[in-house]
CHARMM internal coordinates of N, CA and C (Angstrom, degrees):
IC EDIT
DIST 1 N 1 CA 1.4276
DIST 1 CA 1 C 1.6042
ANGL 1 N 1 CA 1 C 106.54
DIST 1 C 2 N 1.2958
ANGL 1 CA 1 C 2 N 114.30
DIHE 1 N 1 CA 1 C 2 N 143.46
DIST 2 N 2 CA 1.4189
ANGL 1 C 2 N 2 CA 119.47
DIHE 1 CA 1 C 2 N 2 CA -177.84
DIST 2 CA 2 C 1.4869
ANGL 2 N 2 CA 2 C 112.40
DIHE 1 C 2 N 2 CA 2 C -79.14
DIST 2 C 3 N 1.2739
ANGL 2 CA 2 C 3 N 117.03
DIHE 2 N 2 CA 2 C 3 N 149.69
DIST 3 N 3 CA 1.4556
ANGL 2 C 3 N 3 CA 122.63
DIHE 2 CA 2 C 3 N 3 CA 177.22
DIST 3 CA 3 C 1.4575
ANGL 3 N 3 CA 3 C 112.77
DIHE 2 C 3 N 3 CA 3 C -73.64
DIST 3 C 4 N 1.2249
ANGL 3 CA 3 C 4 N 118.51
DIHE 3 N 3 CA 3 C 4 N 140.26
DIST 4 N 4 CA 1.4286
ANGL 3 C 4 N 4 CA 125.81
DIHE 3 CA 3 C 4 N 4 CA -177.31
DIST 4 CA 4 C 1.6539
ANGL 4 N 4 CA 4 C 108.75
DIHE 3 C 4 N 4 CA 4 C -89.18
DIST 4 C 5 N 1.3047
ANGL 4 CA 4 C 5 N 113.28
DIHE 4 N 4 CA 4 C 5 N 127.68
DIST 5 N 5 CA 1.4583
ANGL 4 C 5 N 5 CA 116.33
DIHE 4 CA 4 C 5 N 5 CA -179.82
DIST 5 CA 5 C 1.4206
ANGL 5 N 5 CA 5 C 104.55
DIHE 4 C 5 N 5 CA 5 C -117.07
DIST 5 C 6 N 1.3827
ANGL 5 CA 5 C 6 N 108.12
DIHE 5 N 5 CA 5 C 6 N 118.78
DIST 6 N 6 CA 1.5798
ANGL 5 C 6 N 6 CA 115.53
DIHE 5 CA 5 C 6 N 6 CA 177.79
DIST 6 CA 6 C 1.5315
ANGL 6 N 6 CA 6 C 117.91
DIHE 5 C 6 N 6 CA 6 C -53.94
DIST 6 C 7 N 1.2765
ANGL 6 CA 6 C 7 N 122.01
DIHE 6 N 6 CA 6 C 7 N 122.34
DIST 7 N 7 CA 1.4702
ANGL 6 C 7 N 7 CA 123.99
DIHE 6 CA 6 C 7 N 7 CA 175.00
DIST 7 CA 7 C 1.5800
ANGL 7 N 7 CA 7 C 112.78
DIHE 6 C 7 N 7 CA 7 C 91.12
DIST 7 C 8 N 1.1877
ANGL 7 CA 7 C 8 N 115.36
DIHE 7 N 7 CA 7 C 8 N 10.21
DIST 8 N 8 CA 1.5290
ANGL 7 C 8 N 8 CA 118.15
DIHE 7 CA 7 C 8 N 8 CA -176.23
DIST 8 CA 8 C 1.4614
ANGL 8 N 8 CA 8 C 110.50
DIHE 7 C 8 N 8 CA 8 C -101.16
DIST 8 C 9 N 1.4068
ANGL 8 CA 8 C 9 N 124.21
DIHE 8 N 8 CA 8 C 9 N -10.17
DIST 9 N 9 CA 1.3882
ANGL 8 C 9 N 9 CA 121.15
DIHE 8 CA 8 C 9 N 9 CA 178.56
DIST 9 CA 9 C 1.4917
ANGL 9 N 9 CA 9 C 115.52
DIHE 8 C 9 N 9 CA 9 C -83.64
DIST 9 C 10 N 1.3975
ANGL 9 CA 9 C 10 N 117.86
DIHE 9 N 9 CA 9 C 10 N 138.65
DIST 10 N 10 CA 1.4422
ANGL 9 C 10 N 10 CA 127.73
DIHE 9 CA 9 C 10 N 10 CA -178.12
DIST 10 CA 10 C 1.5962
ANGL 10 N 10 CA 10 C 106.08
DIHE 9 C 10 N 10 CA 10 C -75.37
DIST 10 C 11 N 1.2793
ANGL 10 CA 10 C 11 N 116.75
DIHE 10 N 10 CA 10 C 11 N 117.13
DIST 11 N 11 CA 1.4982
ANGL 10 C 11 N 11 CA 122.28
DIHE 10 CA 10 C 11 N 11 CA -173.21
DIST 11 CA 11 C 1.5295
ANGL 11 N 11 CA 11 C 106.26
DIHE 10 C 11 N 11 CA 11 C -122.06
DIST 11 C 12 N 1.3632
ANGL 11 CA 11 C 12 N 118.62
DIHE 11 N 11 CA 11 C 12 N 25.34
DIST 12 N 12 CA 1.4908
ANGL 11 C 12 N 12 CA 118.99
DIHE 11 CA 11 C 12 N 12 CA -177.23
DIST 12 CA 12 C 1.6053
ANGL 12 N 12 CA 12 C 108.34
DIHE 11 C 12 N 12 CA 12 C -64.25
DIST 12 C 13 N 1.3182
ANGL 12 CA 12 C 13 N 117.22
DIHE 12 N 12 CA 12 C 13 N -42.78
DIST 13 N 13 CA 1.4241
ANGL 12 C 13 N 13 CA 124.19
DIHE 12 CA 12 C 13 N 13 CA -172.98
DIST 13 CA 13 C 1.5757
ANGL 13 N 13 CA 13 C 104.53
DIHE 12 C 13 N 13 CA 13 C -63.81
DIST 13 C 14 N 1.4000
ANGL 13 CA 13 C 14 N 116.55
DIHE 13 N 13 CA 13 C 14 N -50.12
DIST 14 N 14 CA 1.3999
ANGL 13 C 14 N 14 CA 119.07
DIHE 13 CA 13 C 14 N 14 CA -177.11
DIST 14 CA 14 C 1.5151
ANGL 14 N 14 CA 14 C 116.57
DIHE 13 C 14 N 14 CA 14 C -64.07
DIST 14 C 15 N 1.4297
ANGL 14 CA 14 C 15 N 115.76
DIHE 14 N 14 CA 14 C 15 N -29.05
DIST 15 N 15 CA 1.4107
ANGL 14 C 15 N 15 CA 122.19
DIHE 14 CA 14 C 15 N 15 CA 172.63
DIST 15 CA 15 C 1.5850
ANGL 15 N 15 CA 15 C 113.81
DIHE 14 C 15 N 15 CA 15 C -68.85
DIST 15 C 16 N 1.3216
ANGL 15 CA 15 C 16 N 110.75
DIHE 15 N 15 CA 15 C 16 N -41.18
DIST 16 N 16 CA 1.5889
ANGL 15 C 16 N 16 CA 113.78
DIHE 15 CA 15 C 16 N 16 CA 171.56
DIST 16 CA 16 C 1.4187
ANGL 16 N 16 CA 16 C 117.82
DIHE 15 C 16 N 16 CA 16 C -65.24
DIST 16 C 17 N 1.4267
ANGL 16 CA 16 C 17 N 115.30
DIHE 16 N 16 CA 16 C 17 N -34.94
DIST 17 N 17 CA 1.4861
ANGL 16 C 17 N 17 CA 118.36
DIHE 16 CA 16 C 17 N 17 CA 172.59
DIST 17 CA 17 C 1.4032
ANGL 17 N 17 CA 17 C 109.87
DIHE 16 C 17 N 17 CA 17 C -63.87
DIST 17 C 18 N 1.2892
ANGL 17 CA 17 C 18 N 119.87
DIHE 17 N 17 CA 17 C 18 N -42.89
DIST 18 N 18 CA 1.4961
ANGL 17 C 18 N 18 CA 119.24
DIHE 17 CA 17 C 18 N 18 CA -169.53
DIST 18 CA 18 C 1.5923
ANGL 18 N 18 CA 18 C 104.17
DIHE 17 C 18 N 18 CA 18 C -73.25
DIST 18 C 19 N 1.3174
ANGL 18 CA 18 C 19 N 118.97
DIHE 18 N 18 CA 18 C 19 N -42.28
DIST 19 N 19 CA 1.4961
ANGL 18 C 19 N 19 CA 116.32
DIHE 18 CA 18 C 19 N 19 CA 179.90
DIST 19 CA 19 C 1.4905
ANGL 19 N 19 CA 19 C 113.66
DIHE 18 C 19 N 19 CA 19 C -58.81
DIST 19 C 20 N 1.3875
ANGL 19 CA 19 C 20 N 112.16
DIHE 19 N 19 CA 19 C 20 N -40.99
DIST 20 N 20 CA 1.5627
ANGL 19 C 20 N 20 CA 114.77
DIHE 19 CA 19 C 20 N 20 CA 175.66
DIST 20 CA 20 C 1.5279
ANGL 20 N 20 CA 20 C 109.12
DIHE 19 C 20 N 20 CA 20 C -62.94
DIST 20 C 21 N 1.1910
ANGL 20 CA 20 C 21 N 117.36
DIHE 20 N 20 CA 20 C 21 N -43.36
DIST 21 N 21 CA 1.5870
ANGL 20 C 21 N 21 CA 119.88
DIHE 20 CA 20 C 21 N 21 CA -178.93
DIST 21 CA 21 C 1.5945
ANGL 21 N 21 CA 21 C 108.95
DIHE 20 C 21 N 21 CA 21 C -61.41
DIST 21 C 22 N 1.2313
ANGL 21 CA 21 C 22 N 115.04
DIHE 21 N 21 CA 21 C 22 N -40.64
DIST 22 N 22 CA 1.5117
ANGL 21 C 22 N 22 CA 119.37
DIHE 21 CA 21 C 22 N 22 CA -177.88
DIST 22 CA 22 C 1.5753
ANGL 22 N 22 CA 22 C 112.18
DIHE 21 C 22 N 22 CA 22 C -71.72
DIST 22 C 23 N 1.3199
ANGL 22 CA 22 C 23 N 110.57
DIHE 22 N 22 CA 22 C 23 N -31.24
DIST 23 N 23 CA 1.5287
ANGL 22 C 23 N 23 CA 117.69
DIHE 22 CA 22 C 23 N 23 CA 179.00
DIST 23 CA 23 C 1.5551
ANGL 23 N 23 CA 23 C 103.43
DIHE 22 C 23 N 23 CA 23 C -73.91
DIST 23 C 24 N 1.3007
ANGL 23 CA 23 C 24 N 124.92
DIHE 23 N 23 CA 23 C 24 N -41.18
DIST 24 N 24 CA 1.3632
ANGL 23 C 24 N 24 CA 124.68
DIHE 23 CA 23 C 24 N 24 CA -171.75
DIST 24 CA 24 C 1.6634
ANGL 24 N 24 CA 24 C 103.39
DIHE 23 C 24 N 24 CA 24 C -75.77
DIST 24 C 25 N 1.3304
ANGL 24 CA 24 C 25 N 122.92
DIHE 24 N 24 CA 24 C 25 N -40.77
DIST 25 N 25 CA 1.4591
ANGL 24 C 25 N 25 CA 117.70
DIHE 24 CA 24 C 25 N 25 CA 176.47
DIST 25 CA 25 C 1.5537
ANGL 25 N 25 CA 25 C 112.62
DIHE 24 C 25 N 25 CA 25 C -64.90
DIST 25 C 26 N 1.3517
ANGL 25 CA 25 C 26 N 116.33
DIHE 25 N 25 CA 25 C 26 N -31.20
DIST 26 N 26 CA 1.4136
ANGL 25 C 26 N 26 CA 115.03
DIHE 25 CA 25 C 26 N 26 CA -179.55
DIST 26 CA 26 C 1.5362
ANGL 26 N 26 CA 26 C 112.24
DIHE 25 C 26 N 26 CA 26 C -75.39
DIST 26 C 27 N 1.2211
ANGL 26 CA 26 C 27 N 122.95
DIHE 26 N 26 CA 26 C 27 N -38.73
DIST 27 N 27 CA 1.4007
ANGL 26 C 27 N 27 CA 129.16
DIHE 26 CA 26 C 27 N 27 CA 174.31
DIST 27 CA 27 C 1.5409
ANGL 27 N 27 CA 27 C 113.50
DIHE 26 C 27 N 27 CA 27 C -60.24
DIST 27 C 28 N 1.3934
ANGL 27 CA 27 C 28 N 111.93
DIHE 27 N 27 CA 27 C 28 N -45.19
DIST 28 N 28 CA 1.4924
ANGL 27 C 28 N 28 CA 121.23
DIHE 27 CA 27 C 28 N 28 CA 175.41
DIST 28 CA 28 C 1.3882
ANGL 28 N 28 CA 28 C 109.81
DIHE 27 C 28 N 28 CA 28 C -60.14
DIST 28 C 29 N 1.2454
ANGL 28 CA 28 C 29 N 124.59
DIHE 28 N 28 CA 28 C 29 N -49.33
DIST 29 N 29 CA 1.4287
ANGL 28 C 29 N 29 CA 127.35
DIHE 28 CA 28 C 29 N 29 CA 178.90
DIST 29 CA 29 C 1.4685
ANGL 29 N 29 CA 29 C 114.87
DIHE 28 C 29 N 29 CA 29 C -60.68
DIST 29 C 30 N 1.3344
ANGL 29 CA 29 C 30 N 118.53
DIHE 29 N 29 CA 29 C 30 N -37.20
DIST 30 N 30 CA 1.3777
ANGL 29 C 30 N 30 CA 125.37
DIHE 29 CA 29 C 30 N 30 CA -179.87
DIST 30 CA 30 C 1.5697
ANGL 30 N 30 CA 30 C 107.36
DIHE 29 C 30 N 30 CA 30 C -63.30
DIST 30 C 31 N 1.4211
ANGL 30 CA 30 C 31 N 117.28
DIHE 30 N 30 CA 30 C 31 N -50.29
DIST 31 N 31 CA 1.3859
ANGL 30 C 31 N 31 CA 126.84
DIHE 30 CA 30 C 31 N 31 CA 178.14
DIST 31 CA 31 C 1.5248
ANGL 31 N 31 CA 31 C 110.82
DIHE 30 C 31 N 31 CA 31 C -54.51
DIST 31 C 32 N 1.2902
ANGL 31 CA 31 C 32 N 117.43
DIHE 31 N 31 CA 31 C 32 N -50.08
DIST 32 N 32 CA 1.3682
ANGL 31 C 32 N 32 CA 120.36
DIHE 31 CA 31 C 32 N 32 CA 179.20
DIST 32 CA 32 C 1.4623
ANGL 32 N 32 CA 32 C 113.81
DIHE 31 C 32 N 32 CA 32 C -60.13
DIST 32 C 33 N 1.2631
ANGL 32 CA 32 C 33 N 119.98
DIHE 32 N 32 CA 32 C 33 N -44.64
DIST 33 N 33 CA 1.4039
ANGL 32 C 33 N 33 CA 123.52
DIHE 32 CA 32 C 33 N 33 CA -178.53
DIST 33 CA 33 C 1.5137
ANGL 33 N 33 CA 33 C 113.97
DIHE 32 C 33 N 33 CA 33 C -68.40
DIST 33 C 34 N 1.3074
ANGL 33 CA 33 C 34 N 113.82
DIHE 33 N 33 CA 33 C 34 N -29.79
DIST 34 N 34 CA 1.5753
ANGL 33 C 34 N 34 CA 118.68
DIHE 33 CA 33 C 34 N 34 CA 174.01
DIST 34 CA 34 C 1.5690
ANGL 34 N 34 CA 34 C 109.52
DIHE 33 C 34 N 34 CA 34 C -73.06
DIST 34 C 35 N 1.2568
ANGL 34 CA 34 C 35 N 118.98
DIHE 34 N 34 CA 34 C 35 N -39.31
DIST 35 N 35 CA 1.4099
ANGL 34 C 35 N 35 CA 127.47
DIHE 34 CA 34 C 35 N 35 CA 177.58
DIST 35 CA 35 C 1.5667
ANGL 35 N 35 CA 35 C 104.94
DIHE 34 C 35 N 35 CA 35 C -65.07
DIST 35 C 36 N 1.2669
ANGL 35 CA 35 C 36 N 122.91
DIHE 35 N 35 CA 35 C 36 N -46.34
DIST 36 N 36 CA 1.5816
ANGL 35 C 36 N 36 CA 119.98
DIHE 35 CA 35 C 36 N 36 CA -178.09
DIST 36 CA 36 C 1.5383
ANGL 36 N 36 CA 36 C 106.23
DIHE 35 C 36 N 36 CA 36 C -66.79
DIST 36 C 37 N 1.3337
ANGL 36 CA 36 C 37 N 118.98
DIHE 36 N 36 CA 36 C 37 N -37.88
DIST 37 N 37 CA 1.5126
ANGL 36 C 37 N 37 CA 115.36
DIHE 36 CA 36 C 37 N 37 CA -178.73
DIST 37 CA 37 C 1.5259
ANGL 37 N 37 CA 37 C 108.34
DIHE 36 C 37 N 37 CA 37 C -69.43
DIST 37 C 38 N 1.2263
ANGL 37 CA 37 C 38 N 122.97
DIHE 37 N 37 CA 37 C 38 N -40.17
DIST 38 N 38 CA 1.4554
ANGL 37 C 38 N 38 CA 126.41
DIHE 37 CA 37 C 38 N 38 CA -177.26
DIST 38 CA 38 C 1.6394
ANGL 38 N 38 CA 38 C 108.80
DIHE 37 C 38 N 38 CA 38 C -64.49
DIST 38 C 39 N 1.3493
ANGL 38 CA 38 C 39 N 112.01
DIHE 38 N 38 CA 38 C 39 N -41.77
DIST 39 N 39 CA 1.5117
ANGL 38 C 39 N 39 CA 116.93
DIHE 38 CA 38 C 39 N 39 CA 168.97
DIST 39 CA 39 C 1.4678
ANGL 39 N 39 CA 39 C 118.47
DIHE 38 C 39 N 39 CA 39 C -54.90
DIST 39 C 40 N 1.2938
ANGL 39 CA 39 C 40 N 109.52
DIHE 39 N 39 CA 39 C 40 N -44.56
DIST 40 N 40 CA 1.3526
ANGL 39 C 40 N 40 CA 114.45
DIHE 39 CA 39 C 40 N 40 CA -175.16
DIST 40 CA 40 C 1.6485
ANGL 40 N 40 CA 40 C 112.19
DIHE 39 C 40 N 40 CA 40 C -74.96
DIST 40 C 41 N 1.3045
ANGL 40 CA 40 C 41 N 113.34
DIHE 40 N 40 CA 40 C 41 N -29.36
DIST 41 N 41 CA 1.4370
ANGL 40 C 41 N 41 CA 115.71
DIHE 40 CA 40 C 41 N 41 CA 172.79
DIST 41 CA 41 C 1.5984
ANGL 41 N 41 CA 41 C 117.67
DIHE 40 C 41 N 41 CA 41 C -74.29
DIST 41 C 42 N 1.4165
ANGL 41 CA 41 C 42 N 116.45
DIHE 41 N 41 CA 41 C 42 N -39.24
DIST 42 N 42 CA 1.2740
ANGL 41 C 42 N 42 CA 118.74
DIHE 41 CA 41 C 42 N 42 CA -173.71
DIST 42 CA 42 C 1.5755
ANGL 42 N 42 CA 42 C 121.47
DIHE 41 C 42 N 42 CA 42 C -107.74
DIST 42 C 43 N 1.2787
ANGL 42 CA 42 C 43 N 111.11
DIHE 42 N 42 CA 42 C 43 N -6.64
DIST 43 N 43 CA 1.5534
ANGL 42 C 43 N 43 CA 117.81
DIHE 42 CA 42 C 43 N 43 CA 178.20
DIST 43 CA 43 C 1.4915
ANGL 43 N 43 CA 43 C 108.94
DIHE 42 C 43 N 43 CA 43 C -107.89
DIST 43 C 44 N 1.3324
ANGL 43 CA 43 C 44 N 119.81
DIHE 43 N 43 CA 43 C 44 N 101.28
DIST 44 N 44 CA 1.3362
ANGL 43 C 44 N 44 CA 123.55
DIHE 43 CA 43 C 44 N 44 CA 179.68
DIST 44 CA 44 C 1.4510
ANGL 44 N 44 CA 44 C 113.65
DIHE 43 C 44 N 44 CA 44 C -132.72
END
COOR INIT
IC SEED 1 N 1 CA 1 C
IC BUILD
């Protein structure tokens, strides 16, 4: 078995996936907050 060297693994794909996931979560959270505010204003 090969020896593991810390910091040698290529993680560019994982970084791109994580960035995409965080973008999705941020946009979804903003949409949900806007919908909640609109519901609070117009549904009484």
